[in-house]
ROFITOR-749559 format. One record per residue: x, y negated, z of N, C-alpha, C in turn. Coordinates in steps of 0.1 Angstrom, whole numbers, padded with zeros to 4 digits, always signed. Layout:
% residues N
XYZXYZXYZ/...
This chain:
% residues 267
-0654+0119+0142-0643+0118+0133-0647+0121+0121/-0654+0113+0114-0658+0117+0102-0652+0114+0089/-0637+0108+0092-0627+0112+0083-0615+0115+0086/-0618+0124+0095-0605+0135+0101-0600+0139+0088/-0584+0141+0089-0577+0147+0081-0576+0141+0065/-0584+0129+0062-0584+0122+0049-0575+0112+0051/-0566+0107+0037-0561+0098+0037-0565+0086+0032/-0565+0073+0040-0572+0061+0036-0561+0052+0032/-0567+0045+0023-0557+0033+0015-0564+0019+0020/-0556+0009+0026-0565+0000+0028-0557-0014+0024/-0559-0024+0013-0551-0036+0013-0559-0045+0020/-0548-0059+0021-0552-0067+0029-0551-0065+0045/-0542-0056+0051-0544-0048+0060-0537-0056+0072/-0535-0071+0068-0526-0075+0081-0532-0082+0091/-0549-0085+0085-0554-0092+0096-0569-0092+0092/-0579-0098+0101-0592-0098+0099-0599-0084+0095/-0607-0085+0085-0615-0073+0081-0606-0063+0077/-0596-0063+0070-0585-0054+0069-0579-0047+0082/-0576-0056+0088-0568-0047+0104-0578-0042+0111/-0589-0046+0114-0599-0040+0119-0604-0026+0110/-0602-0028+0098-0603-0012+0093-0595-0003+0094/-0582-0008+0091-0572-0001+0095-0568+0006+0106/-0566-0005+0118-0566+0001+0131-0573+0008+0136/-0568+0019+0148-0573+0030+0157-0581+0019+0166/-0595+0020+0164-0605+0011+0174-0602+0017+0188/-0598+0006+0199-0596+0009+0212-0611+0012+0219/-0618+0013+0213-0635+0019+0218-0643+0028+0209/-0650+0037+0214-0659+0043+0207-0665+0037+0194/-0674+0025+0199-0681+0014+0194-0673+0011+0181/-0660+0011+0181-0654+0003+0169-0648+0016+0159/-0654+0019+0149-0648+0030+0141-0643+0023+0127/-0631+0020+0131-0621+0020+0123-0616+0031+0114/-0607+0031+0105-0604+0045+0098-0595+0051+0108/-0587+0047+0117-0580+0054+0125-0589+0063+0136/-0598+0053+0142-0609+0059+0148-0617+0072+0143/-0616+0070+0130-0627+0079+0122-0615+0090+0119/-0605+0091+0123-0595+0101+0121-0589+0106+0109/-0585+0092+0102-0578+0092+0089-0565+0089+0091/-0556+0093+0083-0542+0088+0079-0545+0077+0071/-0539+0064+0076-0541+0051+0071-0526+0047+0062/-0531+0045+0052-0517+0035+0044-0526+0023+0043/-0519+0012+0046-0524-0001+0042-0512-0010+0038/-0517-0019+0025-0505-0030+0024-0511-0047+0030/-0504-0052+0028-0504-0070+0027-0492-0077+0021/-0494-0086+0016-0483-0096+0010-0477-0104+0021/-0480-0101+0035-0473-0110+0045-0468-0096+0056/-0454-0096+0057-0445-0086+0060-0447-0087+0074/-0446-0097+0082-0446-0096+0097-0460-0095+0104/-0469-0097+0096-0484-0095+0103-0488-0080+0099/-0483-0075+0088-0484-0060+0084-0477-0055+0094/-0467-0055+0098-0461-0046+0108-0462-0048+0121/-0472-0062+0122-0478-0060+0136-0490-0048+0139/-0497-0049+0127-0508-0041+0122-0505-0027+0124/-0494-0023+0122-0485-0009+0122-0483-0007+0136/-0478-0015+0141-0475-0014+0156-0489-0006+0167/-0498-0019+0163-0511-0013+0170-0517-0002+0166/-0512+0003+0156-0517+0019+0152-0510+0028+0157/-0499+0026+0154-0486+0038+0161-0489+0038+0177/-0492+0026+0182-0493+0027+0200-0504+0034+0201/-0513+0040+0192-0526+0048+0197-0522+0062+0193/-0510+0066+0185-0507+0078+0186-0512+0081+0171/-0518+0073+0160-0524+0078+0150-0515+0073+0139/-0513+0080+0125-0505+0076+0119-0506+0068+0106/-0494+0060+0103-0499+0050+0092-0486+0048+0086/-0488+0039+0075-0478+0035+0065-0480+0022+0061/-0472+0014+0065-0474-0001+0058-0463+0000+0046/-0470-0009+0035-0465-0012+0023-0464-0027+0024/-0456-0033+0022-0454-0048+0016-0458-0050+0000/-0470-0055-0003-0476-0054-0019-0482-0068-0021/-0481-0070-0034-0488-0080-0037-0499-0072-0047/-0511-0072-0046-0523-0068-0056-0523-0072-0067/-0516-0085-0069-0517-0092-0084-0510-0086-0093/-0497-0080-0089-0485-0071-0094-0491-0057-0098/-0491-0054-0111-0494-0039-0114-0482-0031-0108/-0470-0038-0111-0458-0026-0106-0459-0024-0090/-0463-0034-0080-0468-0032-0067-0479-0027-0065/-0491-0024-0072-0503-0019-0069-0497-0003-0072/-0494+0001-0084-0488+0015-0090-0476+0022-0078/-0468+0012-0073-0462+0016-0063-0468+0020-0052/-0476+0010-0048-0485+0013-0035-0493+0027-0035/-0499+0028-0045-0508+0041-0045-0499+0055-0044/-0487+0052-0053-0478+0066-0053-0471+0066-0039/-0468+0057-0030-0464+0056-0018-0477+0064-0007/-0488+0060-0012-0500+0066-0003-0503+0078-0005/-0503+0083-0015-0503+0096-0022-0489+0107-0015/-0479+0100-0014-0469+0109-0012-0460+0107+0003/-0469+0097+0010-0464+0096+0023-0463+0109+0032/-0453+0109+0040-0449+0120+0047-0455+0119+0062/-0462+0129+0066-0468+0130+0078-0458+0137+0086/-0456+0126+0100-0450+0126+0111-0453+0140+0118/-0462+0143+0117-0468+0154+0125-0466+0169+0115/-0470+0168+0107-0471+0179+0098-0460+0183+0089/-0450+0171+0090-0438+0171+0079-0443+0176+0065/-0453+0171+0058-0457+0174+0047-0464+0162+0041/-0460+0162+0028-0467+0149+0021-0483+0150+0023/-0488+0136+0026-0501+0135+0025-0510+0144+0011/-0506+0138+0000-0505+0146-0012-0516+0145-0019/-0525+0134-0014-0539+0129-0020-0544+0115-0015/-0553+0109-0021-0560+0095-0015-0578+0100-0016/-0582+0097-0004-0595+0103-0004-0603+0090-0006/-0600+0080+0001-0607+0067+0002-0599+0054+0003/-0604+0045-0001-0595+0034-0003-0609+0019-0001/-0602+0010+0008-0608-0001+0013-0598-0011+0003/-0604-0018-0010-0601-0031-0014-0603-0043-0010/-0594-0043-0001-0598-0060+0007-0591-0070+0005/-0580-0069-0003-0571-0081-0001-0580-0093-0009/-0580-0103-0004-0584-0115-0011-0580-0129-0007/-0582-0140-0014-0579-0153-0011-0595-0163-0009/-0594-0173-0005-0602-0184-0005-0596-0196-0011/-0606-0205-0011-0598-0218-0018-0604-0233-0009/-0600-0243-0015-0603-0255-0007-0616-0258-0011/-0627-0261-0005-0641-0266-0009-0639-0279-0017/-0639-0278-0029-0639-0290-0043-0653-0287-0050/-0658-0299-0056-0664-0296-0066-0660-0289-0079/-0667-0285-0088-0661-0279-0098-0652-0286-0106/-0656-0301-0112-0648-0307-0118-0636-0313-0113/-0633-0309-0104-0619-0316-0093-0614-0303-0091/-0617-0290-0093-0609-0278-0092-0598-0278-0100/-0583-0275-0096-0574-0272-0104-0573-0260-0115/-0570-0261-0124-0568-0249-0134-0560-0237-0126/-0550-0241-0119-0541-0234-0113-0548-0227-0102/-0557-0235-0095-0560-0227-0084-0574-0216-0089/-0579-0219-0099-0588-0210-0105-0580-0198-0107/-0567-0200-0116-0560-0186-0118-0557-0178-0109/-0551-0186-0096-0546-0177-0089-0557-0169-0081/-0570-0174-0078-0578-0167-0069-0582-0157-0080/-0585-0157-0092-0590-0147-0104-0577-0136-0102/-0566-0142-0103-0556-0132-0103-0557-0122-0091/-0559-0127-0079-0557-0120-0067-0572-0114-0066/-0582-0120-0067-0596-0114-0063-0604-0106-0071/-0600-0107-0083-0605-0101-0096-0592-0092-0102/-0582-0098-0104-0575-0089-0112-0566-0079-0104/-0565-0084-0090-0561-0074-0079-0566-0065-0078/-0581-0065-0078-0592-0055-0077-0592-0045-0087/-0589-0049-0096-0592-0042-0110-0580-0032-0111/-0565-0037-0107-0553-0031-0105-0555-0019-0097/-0562-0022-0087-0561-0016-0072-0568-0001-0079/-0583-0003-0083-0590+0006-0087-0586+0014-0098/-0579+0009-0110-0573+0012-0118-0565+0029-0117/-0556+0025-0103-0548+0035-0100-0552+0043-0088/-0561+0038-0082-0567+0047-0071-0575+0056-0080/-0583+0053-0089-0589+0064-0097-0583+0073-0104/-0571+0065-0111-0563+0077-0115-0558+0091-0107/-0556+0083-0097-0554+0097-0083-0567+0105-0082/-0576+0097-0079-0588+0106-0074-0593+0117-0087/-0590+0109-0098-0594+0118-0109-0586+0132-0109/-0577+0134-0106-0567+0144-0103-0573+0154-0092/-0579+0147-0081-0581+0156-0072-0600+0157-0071/-0605+0150-0084-0617+0153-0085-0627+0148-0075/-0623+0139-0068-0631+0135-0057-0623+0121-0047/-0634+0114-0044-0629+0103-0038-0636+0091-0035/-0636+0080-0029-0644+0071-0023-0641+0061-0023/-0644+0049-0029-0638+0034-0030-0648+0026-0024/-0643+0018-0015-0649+0001-0014-0644-0008-0015/-0650-0018-0019-0648-0030-0025-0652-0041-0016/-0644-0050-0008-0650-0061-0003-0653-0074-0011/-0666-0076-0014-0670-0089-0021-0672-0097-0011/-0686-0102-0013-0692-0114+0000-0703-0115-0004/-0709-0122+0003-0724-0128-0002-0725-0137-0010/-0712-0143-0010-0709-0150-0024-0707-0142-0037/-0712-0130-0038-0709-0122-0047-0725-0117-0052/-0734-0121-0042-0746-0118-0043-0756-0133-0046/-0753-0140-0039-0758-0155-0041-0747-0164-0041/-0750-0177-0044-0740-0189-0048-0737-0196-0035/-0728-0205-0033-0726-0218-0025-0717-0230-0030/-0723-0239-0025-0718-0252-0038-0704-0252-0033/-0694-0260-0040-0681-0266-0038-0670-0254-0041/-0676-0240-0042-0667-0230-0042-0666-0223-0056/-0669-0228-0066-0671-0224-0079-0661-0209-0084/-0649-0213-0083-0639-0200-0087-0639-0188-0077/-0646-0193-0062-0644-0181-0054-0658-0174-0056/-0668-0178-0059-0681-0174-0061-0679-0165-0076/-0671-0172-0086-0671-0162-0096-0664-0149-0095/-0650-0151-0086-0643-0139-0085-0653-0126-0077/-0659-0132-0066-0671-0123-0057-0679-0116-0066/-0686-0126-0077-0692-0117-0086-0689-0111-0098/-0674-0111-0099-0666-0103-0107-0662-0089-0099/-0661-0090-0086-0661-0080-0079-0672-0070-0080/-0682-0073-0080-0695-0068-0080-0695-0062-0092/-0693-0069-0106-0693-0065-0118-0685-0052-0121/-0674-0051-0115-0663-0042-0120-0668-0030-0108/-0675-0034-0095-0677-0021-0088-0691-0012-0096/-0701-0021-0098-0711-0014-0104-0707-0009-0117/-0699-0010-0126-0697-0003-0138-0687+0006-0139/-0676+0003-0129-0669+0015-0125-0677+0027-0119/-0684+0021-0109-0696+0034-0106-0702+0043-0116/-0705+0037-0128-0713+0042-0138-0702+0053-0144/-0689+0045-0145-0682+0054-0153-0677+0065-0149/-0676+0067-0135-0669+0076-0127-0679+0087-0118/-0693+0083-0116-0702+0088-0111-0704+0102-0112/-0702+0107-0125-0698+0121-0127-0687+0128-0126/-0676+0124-0120-0664+0128-0118-0662+0126-0102/-0673+0127-0095-0670+0128-0078-0664+0115-0072/-0665+0106-0078-0656+0093-0076-0670+0088-0072/-0670+0078-0058-0681+0071-0057-0675+0057-0053/-0680+0045-0058-0675+0033-0058-0688+0022-0055/-0685+0018-0041-0696+0007-0034-0690-0005-0033/-0696-0015-0028-0692-0028-0022-0698-0032-0009/-0690-0037+0000-0695-0043+0011-0695-0060+0009/-0708-0066+0013-0707-0078+0010-0709-0089+0024/-0698-0093+0029-0700-0098+0044-0705-0114+0043/-0713-0114+0053-0714-0131+0054-0705-0136+0061/-0708-0146+0070-0699-0154+0079-0694-0143+0090/-0679-0142+0090-0674-0133+0100-0659-0140+0108/-0662-0137+0120-0652-0144+0125-0637-0143+0126/-0633-0146+0113-0613-0142+0112-0607-0153+0109/-0597-0152+0108-0588-0167+0104-0592-0170+0092/-0593-0165+0083-0596-0171+0068-0610-0177+0072/-0619-0173+0080-0633-0181+0079-0629-0193+0085/-0622-0192+0097-0619-0205+0104-0615-0212+0097/-0604-0212+0087-0599-0221+0082-0610-0230+0069/-0617-0217+0063-0628-0223+0056-0638-0231+0064/-0642-0229+0074-0651-0238+0083-0642-0250+0088/-0633-0251+0090-0627-0263+0094-0624-0272+0083/-0624-0264+0068-0622-0275+0059-0635-0281+0056/-0646-0277+0058-0661-0281+0060-0665-0289+0068/-0658-0290+0080-0660-0298+0090-0669-0292+0100/-0670-0278+0101-0680-0271+0110-0671-0259+0117/-0676-0256+0130-0675-0244+0137-0683-0235+0134/-0676-0220+0143-0685-0211+0142-0698-0209+0146/-0700-0219+0153-0712-0220+0161-0724-0226+0148/-0718-0235+0143-0724-0239+0131-0730-0230+0123/-0720-0222+0118-0723-0210+0107-0731-0198+0113/-0731-0197+0128-0742-0189+0131-0754-0195+0129/-0754-0207+0133-0771-0212+0131-0774-0211+0120/-0770-0208+0109-0776-0207+0094-0777-0193+0094/-0775-0183+0100-0778-0169+0101-0791-0165+0107/-0795-0154+0100-0811-0153+0108-0808-0147+0122/-0800-0137+0124-0794-0133+0137-0787-0143+0148/-0785-0156+0141-0783-0165+0150-0765-0166+0156/-0758-0157+0148-0746-0155+0152-0737-0152+0141/-0724-0153+0138-0715-0149+0130-0712-0134+0137/-0707-0126+0121-0703-0113+0126-0687-0110+0132/-0684-0101+0133-0673-0095+0140-0666-0087+0127/-0652-0086+0128-0645-0077+0116-0651-0064+0118/-0653-0060+0131-0653-0041+0131-0667-0040+0125/-0677-0050+0127-0691-0046+0122-0687-0043+0105/-0679-0048+0101-0677-0048+0086-0669-0031+0084/-0659-0030+0093-0653-0019+0092-0660-0007+0096/-0668-0006+0103-0679+0003+0105-0685+0007+0094/-0692-0004+0083-0698+0001+0072-0690+0006+0061/-0676+0001+0061-0668+0005+0053-0664+0020+0055/-0664+0028+0070-0660+0041+0071-0672+0047+0066/-0686+0042+0070-0697+0050+0066-0698+0052+0053/-0695+0041+0043-0693+0045+0028-0683+0052+0021/-0672+0054+0029-0662+0063+0026-0665+0076+0032/-0676+0079+0036-0674+0091+0046-0686+0102+0038/-0689+0113+0040-0695+0123+0033-0708+0120+0033/-0712+0111+0048-0726+0105+0051-0730+0094+0039/-0724+0091+0031-0730+0083+0020-0726+0090+0007/-0727+0103+0007-0726+0110-0006-0733+0107-0016/-0744+0103-0010-0754+0099-0025-0754+0084-0031/-0746+0076-0025-0743+0061-0026-0736+0057-0034/-0738+0052-0047-0727+0047-0057-0732+0035-0063/-0725+0026-0063-0725+0014-0075-0735+0004-0068/-0734+0004-0052-0740-0004-0043-0733-0016-0038/-0741-0027-0036-0737-0038-0027-0743-0033-0012/-0736-0036+0001-0740-0035+0011-0739-0050+0018/-0749-0058+0019-0750-0070+0027-0749-0069+0040/-0738-0072+0047-0734-0073+0062-0736-0086+0066/-0747-0092+0068-0748-0107+0065-0756-0113+0078/-0759-0105+0087-0773-0108+0095-0783-0115+0092/-0786-0108+0081-0800-0114+0075-0798-0128+0066/-0788-0130+0064-0787-0143+0057-0790-0145+0041/-0788-0135+0035-0791-0132+0021-0807-0128+0021/-0813-0124+0031-0829-0119+0030-0836-0133+0029/-0830-0144+0032-0838-0158+0034-0844-0158+0018/
Protein backbone atom coordinates (compact mmCIF):
# COMPACT_ATOMS: atom_id res chain seq x y z
CA UNK A 1 0.00 0.00 0.00
CA UNK A 2 2.79 2.42 -0.94
CA UNK A 3 0.38 5.18 -1.97
CA UNK A 4 -2.17 4.62 0.77
CA UNK A 5 -4.26 7.72 1.55
CA UNK A 6 -2.62 9.70 -1.24
CA UNK A 7 -4.58 11.47 -3.95
CA UNK A 8 -3.59 10.53 -7.48
CA UNK A 9 -4.61 12.18 -10.75
CA UNK A 10 -4.45 10.30 -14.06
CA UNK A 11 -5.19 11.81 -17.46
CA UNK A 12 -6.19 9.60 -20.38
CA UNK A 13 -7.64 7.08 -17.94
CA UNK A 14 -10.38 5.63 -20.15
CA UNK A 15 -8.30 2.83 -21.65
CA UNK A 16 -4.87 1.26 -22.09
CA UNK A 17 -2.04 2.42 -19.85
CA UNK A 18 -4.20 5.10 -18.22
CA UNK A 19 -6.91 2.62 -17.26
CA UNK A 20 -4.34 0.12 -15.97
CA UNK A 21 -2.82 2.83 -13.79
CA UNK A 22 -6.13 4.19 -12.53
CA UNK A 23 -7.94 0.97 -11.74
CA UNK A 24 -7.69 -1.13 -8.63
CA UNK A 25 -5.81 -4.24 -9.75
CA UNK A 26 -7.47 -7.61 -9.28
CA UNK A 27 -4.21 -9.30 -8.28
CA UNK A 28 -1.29 -8.39 -6.07
CA UNK A 29 1.04 -8.41 -9.09
CA UNK A 30 -0.79 -5.52 -10.73
CA UNK A 31 0.08 -2.41 -8.74
CA UNK A 32 -2.17 0.25 -10.20
CA UNK A 33 -2.90 3.37 -8.14
CA UNK A 34 -5.98 1.74 -6.63
CA UNK A 35 -4.02 -1.31 -5.54
CA UNK A 36 -1.47 0.98 -3.97
CA UNK A 37 -4.16 2.52 -1.78
CA UNK A 38 -4.62 5.95 -3.40
CA UNK A 39 -7.81 7.85 -4.00
CA UNK A 40 -7.96 8.18 -7.78
CA UNK A 41 -9.19 11.11 -9.85
CA UNK A 42 -8.90 10.51 -13.56
CA UNK A 43 -9.92 12.20 -16.78
CA UNK A 44 -10.45 11.46 -20.43
CA UNK A 45 -12.16 13.12 -23.36
CA UNK A 46 -14.18 9.92 -23.91
CA UNK A 47 -17.10 9.88 -21.52
CA UNK A 48 -18.47 6.37 -22.02
CA UNK A 49 -15.11 4.65 -21.68
CA UNK A 50 -14.28 6.85 -18.71
CA UNK A 51 -17.41 5.76 -16.87
CA UNK A 52 -16.49 2.14 -17.62
CA UNK A 53 -13.14 2.67 -15.90
CA UNK A 54 -14.92 4.30 -12.95
CA UNK A 55 -17.23 1.29 -12.64
CA UNK A 56 -14.23 -1.07 -12.58
CA UNK A 57 -12.72 0.91 -9.73
CA UNK A 58 -15.92 1.27 -7.72
CA UNK A 59 -16.67 -2.44 -7.99
CA UNK A 60 -13.59 -3.03 -5.86
CA UNK A 61 -14.76 -0.63 -3.18
CA UNK A 62 -12.05 1.92 -3.98
CA UNK A 63 -12.71 5.63 -4.31
CA UNK A 64 -12.51 7.48 -7.59
CA UNK A 65 -13.79 10.48 -9.49
CA UNK A 66 -14.07 10.62 -13.28
CA UNK A 67 -13.94 14.04 -14.95
CA UNK A 68 -14.55 14.34 -18.68
CA UNK A 69 -11.81 16.70 -19.78
CA UNK A 70 -9.78 17.82 -22.80
CA UNK A 71 -6.13 18.33 -21.83
CA UNK A 72 -5.59 20.76 -24.71
CA UNK A 73 -8.10 23.16 -23.08
CA UNK A 74 -6.65 25.34 -20.33
CA UNK A 75 -10.09 25.84 -18.78
CA UNK A 76 -10.68 22.07 -18.68
CA UNK A 77 -7.29 21.35 -17.11
CA UNK A 78 -7.65 24.08 -14.50
CA UNK A 79 -11.09 22.71 -13.62
CA UNK A 80 -9.78 19.13 -13.51
CA UNK A 81 -7.03 19.89 -11.00
CA UNK A 82 -9.43 21.92 -8.89
CA UNK A 83 -11.95 19.06 -8.85
CA UNK A 84 -9.20 16.58 -7.98
CA UNK A 85 -8.14 18.69 -5.02
CA UNK A 86 -11.68 19.38 -3.82
CA UNK A 87 -13.14 15.92 -4.44
CA UNK A 88 -15.21 14.67 -1.51
CA UNK A 89 -14.35 11.37 0.14
CA UNK A 90 -17.42 9.14 0.30
CA UNK A 91 -15.95 7.25 3.25
CA UNK A 92 -14.62 10.13 5.32
CA UNK A 93 -17.08 12.84 4.22
CA UNK A 94 -14.25 15.31 3.78
CA UNK A 95 -12.51 16.88 0.80
CA UNK A 96 -9.32 15.29 -0.44
CA UNK A 97 -7.71 18.71 -0.07
CA UNK A 98 -4.47 17.81 -1.82
CA UNK A 99 -2.82 16.34 -4.90
CA UNK A 100 0.01 13.99 -4.04
CA UNK A 101 0.84 12.57 -7.45
CA UNK A 102 -0.15 12.83 -11.09
CA UNK A 103 0.32 10.66 -14.15
CA UNK A 104 0.05 12.78 -17.30
CA UNK A 105 -0.82 10.03 -19.73
CA UNK A 106 -3.25 11.57 -22.22
CA UNK A 107 -1.94 11.53 -25.76
CA UNK A 108 -2.66 10.63 -29.37
CA UNK A 109 -0.77 9.12 -32.28
CA UNK A 110 -1.14 9.68 -36.02
CA UNK A 111 -1.14 7.88 -39.34
CA UNK A 112 2.27 6.67 -40.50
CA UNK A 113 3.23 9.09 -43.29
CA UNK A 114 6.50 10.60 -44.58
CA UNK A 115 7.10 14.12 -43.25
CA UNK A 116 6.58 15.87 -46.61
CA UNK A 117 3.10 14.35 -46.83
CA UNK A 118 2.05 15.16 -43.26
CA UNK A 119 -0.83 17.62 -42.90
CA UNK A 120 -0.19 20.78 -40.91
CA UNK A 121 -3.54 20.25 -39.18
CA UNK A 122 -2.41 16.83 -37.94
CA UNK A 123 0.89 18.26 -36.69
CA UNK A 124 -0.95 21.01 -34.81
CA UNK A 125 -3.37 18.53 -33.25
CA UNK A 126 -0.73 16.12 -31.98
CA UNK A 127 1.37 18.94 -30.52
CA UNK A 128 -1.75 20.48 -28.97
CA UNK A 129 -2.51 17.31 -27.01
CA UNK A 130 0.85 15.63 -26.47
CA UNK A 131 2.92 18.77 -25.77
CA UNK A 132 0.58 21.68 -24.95
CA UNK A 133 -1.71 19.35 -22.98
CA UNK A 134 1.20 18.08 -20.93
CA UNK A 135 2.41 21.64 -20.29
CA UNK A 136 -1.05 22.68 -19.08
CA UNK A 137 -1.40 19.67 -16.79
CA UNK A 138 1.99 20.27 -15.19
CA UNK A 139 1.30 24.00 -14.86
CA UNK A 140 -1.80 23.49 -12.71
CA UNK A 141 -0.61 20.36 -10.90
CA UNK A 142 2.57 22.17 -9.86
CA UNK A 143 0.60 25.18 -8.63
CA UNK A 144 -1.24 22.90 -6.19
CA UNK A 145 1.89 20.98 -5.19
CA UNK A 146 3.74 24.22 -4.44
CA UNK A 147 1.02 25.06 -1.91
CA UNK A 148 1.55 21.67 -0.29
CA UNK A 149 5.34 21.78 -0.55
CA UNK A 150 5.50 18.29 -2.05
CA UNK A 151 4.33 16.15 -4.95
CA UNK A 152 5.35 13.71 -7.65
CA UNK A 153 4.54 13.90 -11.36
CA UNK A 154 5.11 11.22 -13.98
CA UNK A 155 4.75 12.07 -17.66
CA UNK A 156 4.06 9.44 -20.30
CA UNK A 157 6.58 9.87 -23.09
CA UNK A 158 7.65 6.96 -25.30
CA UNK A 159 10.73 5.23 -26.57
CA UNK A 160 10.14 7.72 -29.39
CA UNK A 161 11.02 10.41 -26.86
CA UNK A 162 14.48 8.83 -26.65
CA UNK A 163 15.06 7.56 -30.19
CA UNK A 164 13.31 8.11 -33.52
CA UNK A 165 11.18 6.02 -35.84
CA UNK A 166 10.55 6.82 -39.48
CA UNK A 167 7.14 7.87 -40.75
CA UNK A 168 5.88 9.50 -37.55
CA UNK A 169 7.93 12.70 -37.31
CA UNK A 170 5.24 14.83 -35.57
CA UNK A 171 4.66 12.10 -32.97
CA UNK A 172 8.41 11.75 -32.34
CA UNK A 173 8.67 15.54 -32.00
CA UNK A 174 5.81 15.62 -29.48
CA UNK A 175 7.34 12.88 -27.35
CA UNK A 176 10.76 14.54 -27.38
CA UNK A 177 8.92 17.67 -26.22
CA UNK A 178 7.56 15.64 -23.30
CA UNK A 179 11.11 14.78 -22.28
CA UNK A 180 12.25 18.40 -22.59
CA UNK A 181 9.38 19.60 -20.41
CA UNK A 182 10.01 16.83 -17.90
CA UNK A 183 13.71 17.55 -17.49
CA UNK A 184 13.46 21.32 -17.35
CA UNK A 185 10.51 21.33 -14.94
CA UNK A 186 12.31 18.82 -12.71
CA UNK A 187 15.19 21.30 -12.40
CA UNK A 188 12.81 24.18 -11.69
CA UNK A 189 11.13 22.47 -8.72
CA UNK A 190 13.71 20.00 -7.36
CA UNK A 191 14.37 22.14 -4.28
CA UNK A 192 10.67 22.71 -3.65
CA UNK A 193 9.72 19.12 -2.93
CA UNK A 194 8.29 18.28 -6.34
CA UNK A 195 9.73 15.38 -8.32
CA UNK A 196 9.04 15.08 -12.05
CA UNK A 197 9.97 12.02 -14.10
CA UNK A 198 8.86 10.23 -17.26
CA UNK A 199 8.10 6.71 -18.36
CA UNK A 200 9.08 5.76 -21.90
CA UNK A 201 7.06 2.72 -22.95
CA UNK A 202 8.06 0.55 -25.87
CA UNK A 203 5.41 -1.45 -27.75
CA UNK A 204 2.55 -2.12 -25.31
CA UNK A 205 -0.55 -4.23 -25.95
CA UNK A 206 -3.18 -1.46 -26.08
CA UNK A 207 -5.88 -0.44 -28.54
CA UNK A 208 -3.71 2.50 -29.57
CA UNK A 209 -0.81 0.20 -30.41
CA UNK A 210 -3.15 -2.16 -32.27
CA UNK A 211 -4.29 0.71 -34.51
CA UNK A 212 -0.72 1.79 -35.14
CA UNK A 213 0.36 -1.75 -35.97
CA UNK A 214 -2.60 -2.11 -38.32
CA UNK A 215 -1.55 1.03 -40.19
CA UNK A 216 1.90 -0.47 -40.67
CA UNK A 217 0.48 -3.84 -41.73
CA UNK A 218 2.08 -5.74 -38.85
CA UNK A 219 0.89 -7.71 -35.80
CA UNK A 220 1.70 -7.70 -32.10
CA UNK A 221 3.91 -10.73 -32.74
CA UNK A 222 5.82 -8.75 -35.35
CA UNK A 223 6.35 -5.95 -32.85
CA UNK A 224 7.47 -8.43 -30.22
CA UNK A 225 10.11 -9.82 -32.55
CA UNK A 226 11.69 -6.34 -32.67
CA UNK A 227 12.12 -6.30 -28.87
CA UNK A 228 15.05 -7.94 -27.08
CA UNK A 229 12.71 -9.86 -24.76
CA UNK A 230 10.79 -11.18 -27.77
CA UNK A 231 7.38 -9.86 -26.71
CA UNK A 232 5.43 -6.66 -26.37
CA UNK A 233 4.66 -5.30 -22.94
CA UNK A 234 1.43 -5.12 -20.94
CA UNK A 235 -0.21 -1.93 -19.68
CA UNK A 236 0.10 -3.15 -16.09
CA UNK A 237 3.89 -3.26 -16.50
CA UNK A 238 3.84 0.48 -17.16
CA UNK A 239 1.41 1.08 -14.28
CA UNK A 240 3.78 -0.60 -11.83
CA UNK A 241 6.61 1.72 -12.84
CA UNK A 242 4.38 4.80 -12.58
CA UNK A 243 3.35 3.89 -9.04
CA UNK A 244 6.98 3.36 -8.07
CA UNK A 245 8.00 6.79 -9.41
CA UNK A 246 5.09 8.40 -7.55
CA UNK A 247 5.95 6.70 -4.28
CA UNK A 248 8.42 7.59 -1.54
CA UNK A 249 10.51 4.63 -2.72
CA UNK A 250 11.63 6.93 -5.57
CA UNK A 251 12.32 9.91 -3.30
CA UNK A 252 15.77 10.64 -4.80
CA UNK A 253 14.73 10.34 -8.46
CA UNK A 254 13.79 13.38 -10.53
CA UNK A 255 14.23 14.55 -14.11
CA UNK A 256 14.73 11.02 -15.38
CA UNK A 257 13.33 8.93 -18.24
CA UNK A 258 12.52 5.30 -17.47
CA UNK A 259 12.49 3.15 -20.60
CA UNK A 260 10.08 0.24 -20.15
CA UNK A 261 10.64 -1.42 -23.47
CA UNK A 262 11.91 -4.96 -23.07
CA UNK A 263 15.40 -3.82 -24.01
CA UNK A 264 14.39 -2.17 -27.30
CA UNK A 265 16.46 1.00 -26.77
CA UNK A 266 19.44 -0.97 -25.40
CA UNK A 267 20.33 -2.08 -28.94
